[in-house]
C-alpha positions as a Python dict, from the first residue, in 0.01 Angstrom:
ca = {
    (1, 'M'): (0, 0, 0),
    (2, 'S'): (251, 252, -23),
    (3, 'Q'): (282, 536, 312),
    (4, 'A'): (207, 789, 37),
    (5, 'R'): (-120, 623, 1),
    (6, 'L'): (-171, 561, 366),
    (7, 'R'): (-136, 932, 452),
    (8, 'E'): (-452, 1016, 217),
    (9, 'A'): (-643, 741, 357),
    (10, 'L'): (-913, 837, 557),
    (11, 'S'): (-1031, 636, 871),
    (12, 'A'): (-1097, 333, 696),
    (13, 'G'): (-793, 268, 513),
    (14, 'G'): (-531, -43, 506),
    (15, 'P'): (-198, -93, 692),
    (16, 'T'): (156, -73, 558),
    (17, 'T'): (260, -459, 491),
    (18, 'K'): (611, -596, 346),
    (19, 'D'): (750, -975, 266),
    (20, 'R'): (800, -1098, 641),
    (21, 'G'): (840, -1480, 476),
    (22, 'P'): (584, -1705, 563),
    (23, 'P'): (343, -1562, 794),
    (24, 'V'): (280, -1653, 1152),
    (25, 'S'): (-51, -1627, 1307),
    (26, 'D'): (-139, -1532, 1655),
    (27, 'G'): (-377, -1643, 1894),
    (28, 'T'): (-695, -1872, 1801),
    (29, 'L'): (-975, -1835, 1544),
    (30, 'T'): (-1256, -2038, 1502),
    (31, 'V'): (-1595, -1997, 1351),
    (32, 'T'): (-1869, -1808, 1539),
    (33, 'P'): (-2130, -2070, 1669),
    (34, 'D'): (-2487, -1929, 1643),
    (35, 'T'): (-2700, -1905, 1965),
    (36, 'P'): (-3047, -2096, 1995),
    (37, 'E'): (-3201, -1735, 1910),
    (38, 'A'): (-2969, -1706, 1585),
    (39, 'V'): (-3046, -2072, 1526),
    (40, 'E'): (-3422, -1984, 1541),
    (41, 'W'): (-3385, -1682, 1325),
    (42, 'R'): (-3228, -1860, 1048),
    (43, 'S'): (-3468, -2113, 1070),
    (44, 'R'): (-3742, -1837, 989),
    (45, 'R'): (-3784, -1690, 653),
    (46, 'S'): (-3710, -1377, 649),
    (47, 'I'): (-3975, -1101, 520),
    (48, 'I'): (-3752, -944, 248),
    (49, 'D'): (-3610, -1311, 121),
    (50, 'S'): (-3970, -1428, 117),
    (51, 'I'): (-4102, -1112, -109),
    (52, 'A'): (-3776, -1157, -316),
    (53, 'S'): (-3856, -1555, -428),
    (54, 'C'): (-4186, -1433, -520),
    (55, 'S'): (-4083, -1480, -934),
    (56, 'T'): (-3755, -1491, -1097),
    (57, 'Y'): (-3804, -1174, -1335),
    (58, 'L'): (-3462, -1013, -1186),
    (59, 'D'): (-3259, -1327, -1126),
    (60, 'D'): (-3019, -1394, -1397),
    (61, 'D'): (-3000, -1802, -1495),
    (62, 'D'): (-2672, -1762, -1404),
    (63, 'D'): (-2672, -1606, -1075),
    (64, 'A'): (-3026, -1839, -995),
    (65, 'S'): (-2759, -2024, -752),
    (66, 'T'): (-2651, -1733, -581),
    (67, 'N'): (-2721, -1710, -217),
    (68, 'P'): (-2608, -1426, 2),
    (69, 'G'): (-2617, -1668, 294),
    (70, 'D'): (-2380, -1906, 110),
    (71, 'L'): (-2136, -1584, 75),
    (72, 'Y'): (-2141, -1505, 459),
    (73, 'G'): (-1943, -1616, 759),
    (74, 'R'): (-1870, -1522, 1135),
    (75, 'F'): (-1518, -1525, 1309),
    (76, 'T'): (-1368, -1534, 1641),
    (77, 'W'): (-1054, -1408, 1670),
    (78, 'K'): (-922, -1471, 2068),
    (79, 'I'): (-569, -1345, 2166),
    (80, 'D'): (-433, -1502, 2495),
    (81, 'K'): (-205, -1257, 2724),
    (82, 'F'): (-272, -937, 2528),
    (83, 'S'): (-93, -739, 2758),
    (84, 'D'): (238, -922, 2752),
    (85, 'I'): (262, -897, 2366),
    (86, 'N'): (555, -703, 2218),
    (87, 'K'): (504, -750, 1831),
    (88, 'R'): (426, -457, 1582),
    (89, 'E'): (102, -653, 1424),
    (90, 'L'): (-51, -1036, 1486),
    (91, 'R'): (-262, -1199, 1229),
    (92, 'S'): (-526, -1416, 1240),
    (93, 'N'): (-509, -1769, 1083),
    (94, 'T'): (-730, -1781, 740),
    (95, 'F'): (-1042, -1809, 674),
    (96, 'E'): (-1272, -1887, 395),
    (97, 'V'): (-1562, -1713, 250),
    (98, 'G'): (-1721, -1689, -73),
    (99, 'N'): (-1438, -1946, -185),
    (100, 'Y'): (-1153, -1650, -96),
    (101, 'K'): (-924, -1638, 192),
    (102, 'W'): (-892, -1374, 468),
    (103, 'Y'): (-729, -1293, 760),
    (104, 'I'): (-761, -1009, 1050),
    (105, 'L'): (-461, -772, 1124),
    (106, 'V'): (-439, -566, 1457),
    (107, 'Y'): (-201, -322, 1561),
    (108, 'P'): (-151, -318, 1903),
    (109, 'Q'): (-39, 16, 1925),
    (110, 'G'): (-124, 147, 1645),
    (111, 'C'): (-75, 137, 1278),
    (112, 'D'): (120, 485, 1152),
    (113, 'V'): (-98, 644, 1473),
    (114, 'A'): (-22, 649, 1816),
    (115, 'N'): (-222, 538, 2114),
    (116, 'H'): (-467, 333, 1911),
    (117, 'L'): (-565, 9, 1843),
    (118, 'S'): (-559, -61, 1459),
    (119, 'L'): (-754, -350, 1266),
    (120, 'F'): (-822, -455, 927),
    (121, 'L'): (-962, -714, 712),
    (122, 'C'): (-680, -901, 443),
    (123, 'V'): (-713, -1103, 164),
    (124, 'A'): (-473, -1428, 172),
    (125, 'D'): (-185, -1398, -50),
    (126, 'Y'): (-296, -1168, -261),
    (127, 'D'): (38, -1161, -461),
    (128, 'K'): (-37, -1508, -578),
    (129, 'L'): (-425, -1350, -728),
    (130, 'L'): (-486, -1373, -1109),
    (131, 'P'): (-393, -1053, -1235),
    (132, 'G'): (-731, -800, -1263),
    (133, 'W'): (-853, -972, -912),
    (134, 'S'): (-1083, -780, -713),
    (135, 'H'): (-1329, -954, -423),
    (136, 'F'): (-1632, -662, -337),
    (137, 'A'): (-1730, -710, 35),
    (138, 'Q'): (-1902, -587, 303),
    (139, 'F'): (-1796, -669, 675),
    (140, 'T'): (-1843, -600, 1049),
    (141, 'I'): (-1534, -613, 1236),
    (142, 'A'): (-1606, -601, 1659),
    (143, 'V'): (-1402, -638, 1960),
    (144, 'V'): (-1598, -741, 2211),
    (145, 'N'): (-1637, -646, 2552),
    (146, 'R'): (-1717, -823, 2902),
    (147, 'D'): (-2061, -605, 2876),
    (148, 'P'): (-2227, -717, 2566),
    (149, 'K'): (-2377, -435, 2482),
    (150, 'A'): (-2051, -209, 2539),
    (151, 'S'): (-1882, -401, 2255),
    (152, 'K'): (-1711, -163, 1957),
    (153, 'Y'): (-1850, -258, 1636),
    (154, 'S'): (-1732, -87, 1289),
    (155, 'D'): (-1900, -187, 971),
    (156, 'T'): (-1734, -71, 608),
    (157, 'L'): (-1794, -168, 227),
    (158, 'H'): (-1459, -227, 48),
    (159, 'R'): (-1393, -362, -318),
    (160, 'F'): (-1049, -530, -268),
    (161, 'C'): (-763, -521, -528),
    (162, 'K'): (-436, -547, -552),
    (163, 'K'): (-371, -189, -475),
    (164, 'E'): (-615, -237, -159),
    (165, 'H'): (-549, -563, -31),
    (166, 'D'): (-627, -453, 307),
    (167, 'W'): (-879, -272, 475),
    (168, 'G'): (-1018, -103, 802),
    (169, 'W'): (-957, 122, 1048),
    (170, 'K'): (-622, 276, 1161),
    (171, 'K'): (-831, 446, 1462),
    (172, 'F'): (-1054, 149, 1579),
    (173, 'M'): (-1039, 251, 1905),
    (174, 'E'): (-845, 459, 2190),
    (175, 'L'): (-601, 204, 2353),
    (176, 'G'): (-628, 321, 2721),
    (177, 'K'): (-1045, 202, 2627),
    (178, 'V'): (-881, -153, 2601),
    (179, 'G'): (-851, -220, 2958),
    (180, 'E'): (-1219, -109, 3029),
    (181, 'G'): (-1379, -430, 2981),
    (182, 'F'): (-1277, -545, 2646),
    (183, 'T'): (-968, -783, 2793),
    (184, 'V'): (-1108, -1048, 3019),
    (185, 'Q'): (-819, -1268, 3199),
    (186, 'D'): (-612, -1111, 2975),
    (187, 'S'): (-774, -1213, 2685),
    (188, 'L'): (-894, -1002, 2362),
    (189, 'V'): (-1161, -1133, 2149),
    (190, 'I'): (-1186, -1019, 1798),
    (191, 'K'): (-1566, -1113, 1598),
    (192, 'A'): (-1573, -1082, 1177),
    (193, 'Q'): (-1867, -1128, 1021),
    (194, 'V'): (-1780, -1093, 596),
    (195, 'Q'): (-2028, -1083, 338),
    (196, 'I'): (-1923, -1142, -11),
    (197, 'L'): (-2127, -968, -270),
    (198, 'R'): (-2196, -1057, -629),
    (199, 'D'): (-2274, -677, -756),
    (200, 'R'): (-2487, -685, -1063),
    (201, 'P'): (-2436, -318, -1239),
    (202, 'H'): (-2758, -365, -1464),
    (203, 'R'): (-3020, -447, -1199),
    (204, 'P'): (-3108, -448, -793),
    (205, 'F'): (-2928, -727, -671),
    (206, 'R'): (-2975, -954, -298),
    (207, 'C'): (-2671, -882, -94),
    (208, 'L'): (-2702, -977, 246),
    (209, 'D'): (-2720, -1298, 431),
    (210, 'A'): (-3068, -1273, 597),
    (211, 'Q'): (-2926, -1263, 959),
    (212, 'Y'): (-2627, -1039, 904),
    (213, 'R'): (-2952, -800, 736),
    (214, 'R'): (-3175, -808, 1039),
    (215, 'E'): (-2831, -675, 1252),
    (216, 'L'): (-2786, -384, 1004),
    (217, 'V'): (-3139, -298, 934),
    (218, 'R'): (-3138, -213, 1314),
    (219, 'V'): (-2883, -1, 1286),
    (220, 'Y'): (-2881, 161, 965),
    (221, 'L'): (-3299, 149, 860),
    (222, 'S'): (-3311, 528, 985),
    (223, 'N'): (-3027, 595, 760),
    (224, 'V'): (-3216, 438, 436),
    (225, 'E'): (-3566, 665, 508),
    (226, 'G'): (-3322, 936, 502),
    (227, 'I'): (-3227, 836, 167),
    (228, 'A'): (-3576, 757, 44),
    (229, 'R'): (-3746, 1036, 193),
    (230, 'R'): (-3459, 1280, 8),
    (231, 'F'): (-3535, 1114, -303),
    (232, 'V'): (-3864, 1087, -299),
    (233, 'E'): (-3909, 1511, -188),
    (234, 'E'): (-3654, 1577, -505),
    (235, 'R'): (-3842, 1375, -766),
    (236, 'R'): (-4167, 1497, -650),
    (237, 'A'): (-4070, 1842, -662),
    (238, 'W'): (-4002, 1774, -1016),
    (239, 'L'): (-4288, 1625, -1078),
    (240, 'A'): (-4506, 1937, -944),
    (241, 'R'): (-4333, 2102, -1170),
    (242, 'L'): (-4453, 1879, -1499),
    (243, 'L'): (-4832, 1894, -1374),
    (244, 'A'): (-4811, 2256, -1288),
    (245, 'P'): (-4982, 2512, -1570),
    (246, 'P'): (-4739, 2737, -1747),
    (247, 'A'): (-4739, 3078, -1572),
    (248, 'G'): (-5088, 3271, -1720),
    (249, 'A'): (-5257, 2979, -1839),
    (250, 'S'): (-5571, 2811, -1672),
    (251, 'A'): (-5556, 2496, -1526),
    (252, 'G'): (-5638, 2270, -1798),
    (253, 'E'): (-5290, 2357, -1989),
    (254, 'G'): (-4957, 2290, -2023),
    (255, 'F'): (-4933, 1901, -1986),
    (256, 'R'): (-5255, 1816, -1856),
    (257, 'G'): (-5395, 1962, -2138),
    (258, 'F'): (-5190, 1767, -2378),
    (259, 'W'): (-5231, 1450, -2230),
    (260, 'A'): (-5628, 1510, -2220),
    (261, 'G'): (-5589, 1611, -2597),
    (262, 'L'): (-5375, 1216, -2689),
    (263, 'A'): (-5614, 916, -2862),
    (264, 'P'): (-5578, 604, -2612),
    (265, 'P'): (-5324, 462, -2861),
    (266, 'A'): (-5096, 689, -2793),
    (267, 'R'): (-5103, 713, -2430),
    (268, 'F'): (-5090, 383, -2401),
    (269, 'E'): (-4786, 393, -2588),
    (270, 'L'): (-4636, 668, -2323),
    (271, 'S'): (-4734, 500, -2018),
    (272, 'C'): (-4533, 274, -2015),
    (273, 'D'): (-4111, 244, -2069),
    (274, 'A'): (-3887, -87, -2092),
    (275, 'A'): (-3757, -201, -1734),
    (276, 'G'): (-3401, -304, -1830),
    (277, 'P'): (-3282, 50, -1865),
    (278, 'L'): (-3469, 237, -1556),
    (279, 'L'): (-3336, -78, -1326),
    (280, 'K'): (-3001, -3, -1461),
    (281, 'A'): (-3035, 359, -1382),
    (282, 'A'): (-3188, 280, -1056),
    (283, 'V'): (-2861, 71, -932),
    (284, 'K'): (-2644, 365, -1070),
    (285, 'R'): (-2823, 627, -858),
    (286, 'F'): (-2880, 394, -541),
    (287, 'F'): (-2577, 190, -478),
    (288, 'N'): (-2253, 386, -344),
    (289, 'E'): (-1994, 153, -292),
    (290, 'K'): (-1883, 335, -30),
    (291, 'E'): (-2174, 375, 172),
    (292, 'V'): (-2223, 107, 430),
    (293, 'T'): (-2633, 145, 355),
    (294, 'S'): (-2617, 83, -2),
    (295, 'T'): (-2651, -335, 47),
    (296, 'L'): (-2983, -267, 282),
    (297, 'V'): (-3094, -6, 4),
    (298, 'M'): (-3059, -292, -250),
    (299, 'D'): (-3224, -527, -44),
    (300, 'G'): (-3499, -302, -31),
    (301, 'L'): (-3547, -234, -391),
    (302, 'V'): (-3537, -620, -458),
    (303, 'A'): (-3828, -655, -230),
    (304, 'G'): (-4009, -370, -358),
    (305, 'C'): (-3972, -465, -731),
    (306, 'K'): (-4116, -776, -655),
    (307, 'A'): (-4382, -671, -478),
    (308, 'L'): (-4444, -409, -780),
    (309, 'E'): (-4422, -722, -968),
    (310, 'A'): (-4678, -937, -803),
    (311, 'A'): (-4900, -606, -773),
    (312, 'G'): (-4881, -572, -1155),
    (313, 'R'): (-4983, -999, -1214),
    (314, 'A'): (-5283, -907, -1010),
    (315, 'F'): (-5380, -611, -1219),
    (316, 'L'): (-5352, -714, -1540),
    (317, 'A'): (-5559, -1018, -1429),
    (318, 'G'): (-5856, -768, -1314),
    (319, 'G'): (-5797, -905, -902),
    (320, 'R'): (-5680, -713, -647),
    (321, 'Y'): (-5390, -643, -459),
    (322, 'E'): (-5329, -555, -124),
    (323, 'T'): (-5103, -286, -190),
    (324, 'P'): (-5269, -116, -481),
    (325, 'S'): (-4955, 104, -686),
    (326, 'G'): (-4959, 335, -940),
    (327, 'V'): (-4666, 218, -1159),
    (328, 'L'): (-4642, -127, -1195),
    (329, 'I'): (-4440, -442, -1365),
    (330, 'D'): (-4520, -626, -1642),
    (331, 'A'): (-4343, -907, -1607),
    (332, 'V'): (-4421, -1097, -1947),
    (333, 'R'): (-4339, -764, -2125),
    (334, 'G'): (-4071, -630, -1924),
    (335, 'V'): (-4219, -301, -1901),
    (336, 'F'): (-4301, -33, -1621),
    (337, 'F'): (-4606, 103, -1680),
    (338, 'F'): (-4875, 330, -1536),
    (339, 'A'): (-5182, 168, -1382),
    (340, 'G'): (-5479, 430, -1428),
    (341, 'D'): (-5466, 755, -1585),
    (342, 'V'): (-5135, 888, -1590),
    (343, 'V'): (-5232, 1214, -1469),
    (344, 'A'): (-5412, 1050, -1181),
    (345, 'V'): (-5141, 850, -1034),
    (346, 'L'): (-4854, 1128, -1053),
    (347, 'E'): (-5106, 1324, -872),
    (348, 'A'): (-5135, 1058, -601),
    (349, 'L'): (-4775, 995, -591),
    (350, 'L'): (-4738, 1362, -515),
    (351, 'G'): (-4965, 1338, -203),
    (352, 'D'): (-4884, 965, -121),
    (353, 'A'): (-4686, 1003, 207),
    (354, 'L'): (-4503, 702, 381),
    (355, 'P'): (-4669, 705, 730),
    (356, 'P'): (-4423, 769, 1014),
    (357, 'A'): (-4178, 509, 1129),
    (358, 'P'): (-4231, 363, 1500),
    (359, 'A'): (-4029, 457, 1758),
    (360, 'P'): (-3664, 316, 1703),
    (361, 'D'): (-3600, -2, 1908),
    (362, 'R'): (-3260, -50, 1758),
    (363, 'A'): (-2910, 22, 1823),
    (364, 'A'): (-2771, 360, 1720),
    (365, 'G'): (-2536, 408, 1397),
    (366, 'D'): (-2372, 614, 1212),
    (367, 'A'): (-2345, 532, 849),
    (368, 'A'): (-2079, 754, 711),
    (369, 'A'): (-1796, 644, 988),
    (370, 'G'): (-1969, 307, 951),
    (371, 'T'): (-1957, 280, 1386),
    (372, 'R'): (-2206, 157, 1567),
    (373, 'A'): (-2365, 35, 1923),
    (374, 'A'): (-2365, -285, 1989),
    (375, 'G'): (-2626, -547, 1936),
    (376, 'E'): (-2748, -854, 1716),
    (377, 'P'): (-3050, -995, 1668),
    (378, 'D'): (-3078, -1249, 1944),
    (379, 'D'): (-3160, -1005, 2195),
    (380, 'V'): (-3463, -840, 2030),
    (381, 'S'): (-3815, -942, 2020),
    (382, 'R'): (-3945, -1137, 1676),
    (383, 'D'): (-4202, -850, 1605),
    (384, 'S'): (-3968, -562, 1610),
    (385, 'V'): (-3704, -746, 1346),
    (386, 'E'): (-4055, -809, 1159),
    (387, 'R'): (-4111, -456, 1174),
    (388, 'D'): (-3819, -354, 1069),
    (389, 'E'): (-3770, -583, 766),
    (390, 'R'): (-4125, -517, 617),
    (391, 'R'): (-3991, -113, 645),
    (392, 'L'): (-3757, -187, 461),
    (393, 'A'): (-3963, -342, 213),
    (394, 'D'): (-4188, -42, 212),
    (395, 'L'): (-3893, 170, 164),
    (396, 'G'): (-3770, -20, -161),
    (397, 'R'): (-4149, -6, -323),
    (398, 'W'): (-4181, 345, -224),
    (399, 'I'): (-3858, 427, -413),
    (400, 'M'): (-3897, 222, -721),
    (401, 'E'): (-4254, 338, -743),
    (402, 'T'): (-4148, 707, -752),
    (403, 'F'): (-3818, 625, -945),
    (404, 'A'): (-3961, 422, -1266),
    (405, 'A'): (-4273, 723, -1252),
    (406, 'A'): (-4024, 1018, -1251),
    (407, 'E'): (-3797, 886, -1510),
    (408, 'I'): (-4105, 732, -1757),
    (409, 'A'): (-4210, 1082, -1678),
    (410, 'R'): (-3898, 1280, -1790),
    (411, 'L'): (-3769, 1003, -2079),
    (412, 'R'): (-4149, 934, -2208),
    (413, 'L'): (-4416, 1176, -2104),
    (414, 'E'): (-4185, 1504, -2096),
    (415, 'A'): (-4005, 1438, -2432),
    (416, 'A'): (-4346, 1403, -2596),
    (417, 'W'): (-4480, 1689, -2474),
    (418, 'I'): (-4196, 1943, -2556),
    (419, 'E'): (-4174, 1759, -2903),
    (420, 'A'): (-4537, 1826, -2965),
    (421, 'E'): (-4531, 2204, -2837),
    (422, 'T'): (-4194, 2247, -3044),
    (423, 'I'): (-4431, 2119, -3356),
    (424, 'K'): (-4719, 2341, -3218),
    (425, 'R'): (-4473, 2634, -3219),
    (426, 'Q'): (-4324, 2547, -3551),
    (427, 'D'): (-4728, 2527, -3712),
    (428, 'A'): (-4786, 2903, -3574),
    (429, 'L'): (-4490, 3034, -3724),
    (430, 'I'): (-4572, 2834, -4083),
    (431, 'R'): (-4888, 3005, -4073),
    (432, 'E'): (-4758, 3309, -3955),
    (433, 'E'): (-4520, 3311, -4265),
    (434, 'E'): (-4790, 3222, -4472),
    (435, 'L'): (-5017, 3492, -4383),
    (436, 'L'): (-4747, 3743, -4407),
    (437, 'S'): (-4649, 3619, -4810),
    (438, 'Q'): (-5048, 3675, -4880),
    (439, 'E'): (-5031, 4005, -4720),
    (440, 'E'): (-4729, 4077, -4934),
    (441, 'Q'): (-4916, 3919, -5229),
    (442, 'L'): (-5191, 4166, -5171),
    (443, 'K'): (-5024, 4454, -5110),
    (444, 'A'): (-4825, 4416, -5447),
    (445, 'A'): (-5194, 4331, -5625),
    (446, 'L'): (-5309, 4670, -5421),
    (447, 'R'): (-4981, 4888, -5557),
    (448, 'S'): (-5025, 4728, -5934),
    (449, 'E'): (-5392, 4827, -5949),
    (450, 'Q'): (-5369, 5163, -5788),
    (451, 'P'): (-5175, 5341, -6138),
    (452, 'Q'): (-5488, 5169, -6335),
    (453, 'Q'): (-5744, 5319, -6093),
    (454, 'R'): (-5618, 5665, -6134),
    (455, 'L'): (-5661, 5650, -6493),
    (456, 'D'): (-5971, 5543, -6472),
    (457, 'S'): (-6101, 5843, -6255),
    (458, 'A'): (-5923, 6095, -6497),
    (459, 'P'): (-6131, 6381, -6643),
    (460, 'G'): (-6304, 6203, -6975),
    (461, 'L'): (-6333, 5861, -6815),
    (462, 'E'): (-6568, 5671, -6638),
    (463, 'S'): (-6631, 5684, -6279),
    (464, 'P'): (-6561, 5341, -6055),
    (465, 'G'): (-6855, 5165, -5934),
    (466, 'L'): (-7021, 4998, -5609),
    (467, 'D'): (-6825, 4669, -5711),
    (468, 'D'): (-6528, 4829, -5753),
    (469, 'F'): (-6592, 5018, -5418),
    (470, 'A'): (-6635, 4710, -5248),
    (471, 'H'): (-6304, 4529, -5376),
    (472, 'M'): (-6110, 4812, -5259),
    (473, 'G'): (-6264, 4798, -4923),
    (474, 'L'): (-6231, 4442, -4918),
    (475, 'I'): (-5856, 4477, -4965),
    (476, 'N'): (-5803, 4714, -4695),
    (477, 'D'): (-5944, 4484, -4440),
    (478, 'L'): (-5755, 4216, -4588),
    (479, 'L'): (-5436, 4418, -4556),
    (480, 'E'): (-5558, 4533, -4190),
}
């Protein structure tokens, strides 16, 4: 990694590394053991995973065995006699997550910065990997304080490659704060959590180990709520404009009038769309490789899609579902569809507000900076964890339902309406041209008759009769 790129890096970036012969590890690295509470949590199926396992519609056959829990690891690195260390950098032993080898790198005096502790996650033996390799991971690094609630955590998301084989924080924490409970008996303890991501650009995909997600959702749920609300408000504004009558028109005109005039077969055809392109568009819209909340959003979208699929099965079977929805998934046909009259469903979506979230009982987090206070699910009540996960699933359903409705409305309904209006205007122009042509023909006929009428009314000639006057009046009426 070049010095130029280091100068351009933001707070999350990579250190400068050079070949120095065989790497020498420092300290002791161990797998972080689960606490009894964590063991209990791991034995219980999470709400998100329970919803996501209700079908295989969103799962690829070749991805069926990919479980985020198998791509997740937790490790603890203990560095003794920290105050006596004079080395510029310290390196942990390598560890394996997702069949990839990693290590942690710490700069006790800072990497290209002064008075800071710098921490990075690095790919081991990156120069020996096949050309074009990349590892996509979300990870958390923490420096443990004797008071667990004062421990310093940072989260980030990064796609590792040959040019960016290390990633982390140059200014993880100020050196002056290291002595404030972060060294116990002159030992510094660093914890790392690494989640390998198998991203799929064509549809929402599961990202997080259940235990890791429970920790992150406590921190970043409010950020996910903000993403959902901003998106839904944006789409609602567009849907409101679609349903509004044109200026000066009555309430039944515009799109509403167009829809009311359609035959049932045309309505059925327009009120659904292939799920594949919509799911791909949802991933493109909501998954940002640089945003730590993207993995939570993806897990929420998967749960939301599965809930809409279950509701679709119940609706098509003539049954009822505990969470009625206006836009559902028909897994057999592979489509999103409006479950009811389109205008009624869109009006319901405009007024369907997600209930306000309960008062938060979670650690504070800054998604943009990837920093947060300490906190693991071990010290959180079961009710609050289940509440947060249920909320994440509800947000995913809310986003996907609104997204699918707006996309079908934009790609199918509005397009058909615009086409119908275009045809209507074209027909009006054709009729206008036909009338103008008829008028010109009548004028030409009138001009050809006028000389004959003057001859007929000359002295000695017979005067026009009543039928002739009636004929002339009819021509004048047509000309007017």
